[in-house]
C-alpha positions as CSV (number, residue, x, y, z in Angstrom):
1,M,125.8,-82.4,-146.8
2,Q,128.9,-83.4,-144.8
3,F,132.6,-84.0,-145.7
4,Q,135.0,-85.8,-143.4
5,P,138.5,-84.4,-142.8
6,I,141.4,-85.8,-144.8
7,Y,145.1,-85.7,-143.9
8,N,148.2,-86.2,-146.0
9,D,151.5,-86.8,-144.2
10,G,150.0,-85.1,-141.1
11,K,148.8,-82.1,-143.1
12,L,145.1,-81.3,-143.2
13,L,144.0,-81.2,-146.8
14,L,140.3,-81.2,-146.2
15,P,138.7,-80.0,-143.0
16,K,135.3,-81.3,-141.7
17,I,132.6,-79.5,-143.6
18,E,128.9,-79.3,-143.0
19,L,126.8,-77.5,-145.6
20,N,123.1,-76.6,-145.0
21,M,121.7,-76.7,-148.4
22,T,118.1,-75.5,-149.3
23,L,116.0,-75.3,-152.4
24,N,116.3,-72.1,-154.4
25,Q,119.9,-71.7,-153.3
26,S,123.0,-72.9,-155.2
27,I,126.3,-73.1,-153.3
28,G,129.7,-72.7,-154.8
29,I,133.1,-73.9,-153.4
30,I,136.2,-72.3,-154.8
31,T,139.2,-74.7,-154.4
32,D,142.1,-76.4,-156.3
33,L,142.0,-79.5,-158.4
34,K,143.1,-81.9,-155.6
35,R,140.6,-80.7,-153.1
36,K,137.8,-80.8,-155.8
37,Q,138.6,-84.4,-156.4
38,L,138.6,-85.2,-152.7
39,L,135.2,-83.6,-152.3
40,M,133.8,-85.5,-155.3
41,N,135.2,-88.8,-154.1
42,Q,133.4,-88.5,-150.8
43,L,130.1,-88.2,-152.5
44,A,130.6,-90.9,-155.1
45,N,128.8,-93.7,-153.4
46,H,125.8,-91.8,-152.2
47,S,122.6,-92.3,-154.2
48,Q,121.2,-88.8,-153.5
49,Y,124.0,-87.1,-155.4
50,Y,124.3,-86.7,-159.2
51,L,128.0,-86.0,-159.9
52,F,129.3,-84.3,-163.1
53,R,133.1,-84.3,-163.4
54,A,135.0,-81.7,-165.4
55,G,135.8,-82.7,-169.0
56,Q,133.2,-85.5,-169.0
57,S,132.0,-86.5,-172.5
58,E,130.0,-89.4,-173.9
59,Y,127.7,-90.7,-176.7
60,M,129.9,-89.0,-179.3
61,R,128.3,-90.9,-182.2
62,L,124.8,-89.9,-181.4
63,T,123.1,-86.8,-182.8
64,V,121.9,-84.2,-180.4
65,E,118.3,-85.3,-181.1
66,E,119.2,-89.0,-180.6
67,L,120.8,-88.3,-177.3
68,I,117.9,-86.2,-175.9
69,T,115.5,-89.0,-177.1
70,F,117.6,-91.6,-175.3
71,L,117.7,-89.6,-172.1
72,I,113.9,-89.1,-172.1
73,K,113.5,-92.8,-172.5
74,V,115.9,-94.0,-169.9
75,T,114.7,-91.5,-167.3
76,E,111.1,-92.2,-168.1
77,R,110.2,-88.6,-168.4
78,N,107.0,-87.4,-170.1
79,D,108.7,-84.4,-171.8
80,R,108.1,-84.0,-175.5
81,L,111.3,-84.0,-177.6
82,A,110.3,-80.9,-179.6
83,L,109.6,-78.8,-176.5
84,L,112.9,-79.9,-174.9
85,M,114.9,-79.1,-178.0
86,D,113.4,-75.6,-177.9
87,Y,114.0,-75.2,-174.1
88,F,117.6,-76.3,-174.6
89,A,118.0,-73.9,-177.6
90,L,119.3,-76.8,-179.7
91,K,116.9,-76.8,-182.6
92,E,119.6,-75.9,-185.1
93,E,122.0,-78.6,-183.9
94,R,119.4,-81.4,-183.5
95,K,120.7,-83.4,-186.5
96,V,124.4,-82.8,-185.7
97,K,126.5,-85.6,-184.2
98,I,127.9,-84.7,-180.8
99,K,131.4,-85.4,-182.0
100,D,131.0,-82.7,-184.7
101,L,129.8,-80.0,-182.4
102,S,132.1,-77.2,-181.3
103,S,133.9,-77.9,-178.0
104,S,131.6,-75.5,-176.1
105,K,128.4,-76.9,-177.5
106,R,129.6,-80.4,-177.0
107,M,130.2,-79.7,-173.3
108,Y,126.8,-77.9,-173.0
109,V,125.0,-81.0,-174.4
110,T,126.9,-83.2,-172.0
111,L,126.0,-81.0,-169.1
112,L,122.3,-81.5,-170.0
113,R,122.5,-84.9,-168.3
114,A,122.1,-82.9,-165.1
115,F,118.6,-81.8,-166.3
116,F,117.5,-85.5,-166.5
117,A,119.1,-86.6,-163.2
118,H,116.6,-88.1,-160.7
119,Q,118.9,-87.3,-157.7
120,P,117.8,-84.4,-155.5
121,I,121.3,-83.0,-155.2
122,L,123.4,-82.0,-158.2
123,V,127.2,-81.7,-157.7
124,L,128.9,-80.1,-160.8
125,E,132.6,-79.7,-161.2
126,E,133.7,-76.8,-163.4
127,P,130.4,-76.7,-165.3
128,Y,131.1,-73.3,-167.0
129,F,134.8,-73.8,-167.6
130,Y,134.5,-75.0,-171.2
131,L,131.4,-73.0,-172.2
132,E,131.4,-69.9,-174.4
133,E,129.2,-67.0,-173.5
134,E,126.0,-68.1,-175.3
135,D,126.1,-71.6,-173.9
136,R,126.9,-70.2,-170.4
137,H,123.7,-68.1,-170.6
138,H,121.6,-71.2,-171.6
139,F,123.0,-73.4,-168.9
140,K,122.6,-70.8,-166.2
141,R,119.0,-70.5,-167.2
142,I,118.5,-74.2,-166.9
143,L,120.3,-74.4,-163.5
144,D,118.3,-71.5,-162.2
145,N,115.1,-73.5,-163.0
146,L,116.5,-76.7,-161.6
147,S,117.3,-75.0,-158.3
148,K,113.6,-74.6,-157.7
149,E,113.3,-78.3,-157.1
150,K,116.9,-79.5,-156.5
151,Q,119.9,-78.6,-154.4
152,I,123.0,-77.6,-156.4
153,L,126.7,-77.5,-155.4
154,I,129.3,-76.2,-157.9
155,L,133.0,-76.9,-157.4
156,T,135.3,-74.6,-159.3
157,S,138.7,-72.9,-159.1
158,N,137.3,-69.7,-160.7
159,L,135.4,-67.1,-158.6
160,E,133.7,-65.6,-161.7
161,D,132.3,-69.0,-162.7
162,A,130.9,-69.5,-159.1
163,M,129.3,-66.1,-159.2
164,I,127.3,-67.0,-162.3
165,S,124.9,-69.2,-160.5
166,C,125.7,-69.4,-156.8
167,D,124.0,-67.5,-154.1
168,A,126.5,-68.5,-151.4
169,I,130.2,-69.0,-152.1
170,Y,132.9,-70.6,-149.9
171,R,136.7,-70.8,-150.4
172,L,138.5,-74.0,-149.5
173,N,142.3,-73.9,-149.3
174,A,145.3,-74.5,-147.0
175,L,143.9,-71.9,-144.6
176,G,140.6,-73.8,-144.2
177,F,137.0,-73.4,-145.3
178,H,135.6,-69.9,-145.3
179,P,132.5,-68.1,-146.7
180,L,133.0,-65.2,-149.1
181,D,130.8,-62.1,-148.5
182,I,129.3,-61.3,-151.9
183,R,126.6,-58.7,-152.5
184,D,124.8,-57.5,-155.6
185,S,126.1,-54.1,-156.7
186,E,122.6,-52.7,-156.3
187,E,123.0,-52.9,-152.6
188,D,126.0,-50.6,-152.8
189,K,123.8,-47.9,-154.3
190,Q,121.7,-47.6,-151.1
191,E,122.6,-44.5,-149.3
192,V,123.5,-44.7,-145.6
193,P,121.7,-42.2,-143.5
194,E,123.9,-39.2,-142.6
195,Q,123.4,-39.6,-138.9
196,D,124.6,-43.2,-139.0
197,R,127.8,-42.8,-140.9
198,A,129.8,-41.6,-138.0
199,N,129.1,-44.9,-136.2
200,I,130.4,-47.2,-139.0
201,T,133.7,-49.0,-138.4
202,L,135.5,-50.6,-141.3
203,Q,135.3,-54.4,-140.9
204,K,135.5,-55.4,-144.6
205,I,137.6,-54.6,-147.6
206,Y,135.5,-53.6,-150.5
207,T,136.3,-55.0,-154.0
208,R,134.5,-55.5,-157.2
209,R,134.2,-58.2,-159.9
210,N,131.9,-57.6,-162.9
211,D,128.6,-56.4,-161.4
212,K,129.3,-57.9,-158.0
213,V,130.7,-56.3,-154.9
214,I,132.9,-58.7,-152.9
215,L,133.7,-58.0,-149.2
216,F,136.7,-59.6,-147.6
217,D,137.6,-59.7,-143.9
218,P,141.1,-58.1,-143.5
219,P,142.7,-61.3,-142.2
220,E,141.8,-63.0,-145.5
221,V,143.9,-60.6,-147.5
222,D,147.5,-61.5,-148.4
223,Y,148.7,-58.2,-149.8
224,I,147.5,-55.2,-151.8
225,E,149.4,-53.6,-154.7
226,S,149.2,-50.7,-157.0
227,L,149.6,-51.8,-160.6
228,D,149.2,-49.7,-163.7
229,G,146.8,-47.3,-162.0
230,S,144.7,-50.0,-160.4
231,I,144.6,-51.2,-156.8
232,L,144.6,-55.0,-156.6
233,V,143.6,-56.9,-153.5
234,H,145.3,-60.4,-153.4
235,V,143.4,-63.2,-151.7
236,G,144.3,-66.9,-152.1
237,G,146.2,-66.4,-155.3
238,E,143.5,-64.3,-157.0
239,N,143.2,-60.5,-157.3
240,Y,140.3,-58.2,-157.0
241,V,140.0,-54.5,-158.0
242,C,139.5,-52.0,-155.1
243,A,138.3,-48.4,-155.6
244,L,140.3,-47.0,-152.6
245,T,143.9,-45.7,-152.9
246,L,146.8,-47.3,-151.2
247,A,147.0,-44.4,-148.8
248,E,143.4,-44.8,-147.8
249,L,143.7,-48.6,-147.4
250,E,146.9,-48.1,-145.3
251,Q,145.1,-45.8,-142.9
252,R,142.0,-48.0,-142.6
253,L,144.0,-51.2,-142.1
254,L,146.5,-50.0,-139.4
255,N,144.7,-51.8,-136.6
256,F,144.5,-55.1,-138.6
257,G,148.3,-55.8,-138.8
258,F,149.0,-54.4,-142.3
259,F,152.2,-52.7,-143.2
260,R,153.1,-50.4,-146.1
261,C,156.3,-52.2,-147.1
262,H,156.8,-50.4,-150.4
263,R,155.4,-47.4,-152.2
264,S,153.2,-49.8,-154.3
265,Y,152.5,-52.5,-151.7
266,I,150.7,-53.1,-148.4
267,V,151.3,-56.5,-146.8
268,N,149.4,-58.5,-144.2
269,L,152.1,-59.1,-141.6
270,Q,150.4,-62.2,-140.3
271,K,151.1,-63.8,-143.7
272,V,154.9,-62.9,-143.8
273,R,157.1,-66.0,-143.4
274,E,160.5,-64.8,-144.5
275,I,162.5,-61.6,-145.1
276,I,164.7,-62.2,-148.1
277,T,168.0,-60.2,-148.5
278,W,168.9,-60.1,-152.2
279,T,171.6,-57.5,-152.1
280,K,172.7,-54.8,-149.6
281,N,169.9,-52.6,-150.8
282,S,167.3,-55.1,-152.1
283,Y,164.8,-56.9,-149.9
284,S,161.6,-58.9,-150.3
285,L,159.0,-60.6,-148.1
286,R,157.9,-64.1,-148.8
287,L,154.4,-65.0,-147.7
288,N,152.9,-68.2,-146.4
289,T,149.9,-68.1,-148.7
290,G,150.4,-71.5,-150.4
291,K,151.2,-69.6,-153.6
292,D,154.8,-68.7,-152.6
293,A,154.0,-65.0,-153.1
294,V,156.9,-62.6,-152.8
295,V,156.4,-58.8,-152.4
296,P,159.2,-56.1,-152.4
297,L,160.4,-54.4,-149.2
298,S,161.8,-50.9,-149.5
299,R,165.2,-50.4,-147.9
300,S,163.8,-47.4,-146.0
301,K,161.1,-49.6,-144.5
302,L,163.4,-52.4,-143.2
303,Q,164.1,-51.0,-139.8
304,E,160.5,-50.0,-139.2
305,L,159.4,-53.6,-140.0
306,K,162.0,-55.0,-137.7
307,A,160.8,-52.8,-134.9
308,L,157.2,-54.0,-135.5
309,L,158.2,-57.6,-135.5
310,H,160.6,-57.1,-132.5
311,I,163.6,-58.6,-134.4
């Protein structure tokens, strides 16, 4: 799967992207609304892709049973209606009109169009966004089964939604297109042999979301803060919990261009765009992260920072 670069007023919005997709692997891309639409638009006229756009809804006057019957007929499948209703976990809703379903169930039924798609590649925009927990569970099961015979690409702005079904996840933003290093938490439980520990050099920042361990390269990180007893690592406008203390992170990140700018903040100096002077004793650092993030700068750290930046 390939995407061509797109520029707007000389600014690169979408770099050239090549994805090597295989069966039994779902890929997720985390990005914003505009870039999601640009990706979808490039795939719109290709017959091998089935596209599901966020918020899509149709056939509101049909009952669930009537819609599934219609889809079986138009796709010329040999599936029995009763078996599919059981597989989709929709037996109780079979006689309910789609317009009368809950918003979550209505979206879940709409998403089932992907099950009947004949195209070998499914491209789904925000498939989990409108779904409640039970419907998320059912749709994940269906996607897991579909991935055995189809290739699946999920476009979302939410990391947790990507992690539900995706084996490989990428981030697409103003900084480019980059893979996220995500590992099951079970891997974290494997002990490192004692004799090998002395040879390990920190190359990743360890964070956690739900039952997943997420590893970031230091240059990806915008800043780190201590908030209400938690250490939050900020990357691309999102934050991730880290088990290390600020003091430990400060020590480990010294060689990566990070600076302890405040008792509660560590900042990536490569992301600093502006030093803001509010008053004689009040300063902040504005970052070039695309989110216009601002972090405090302690008065006692000002001269040290100037020395580091040679200003």
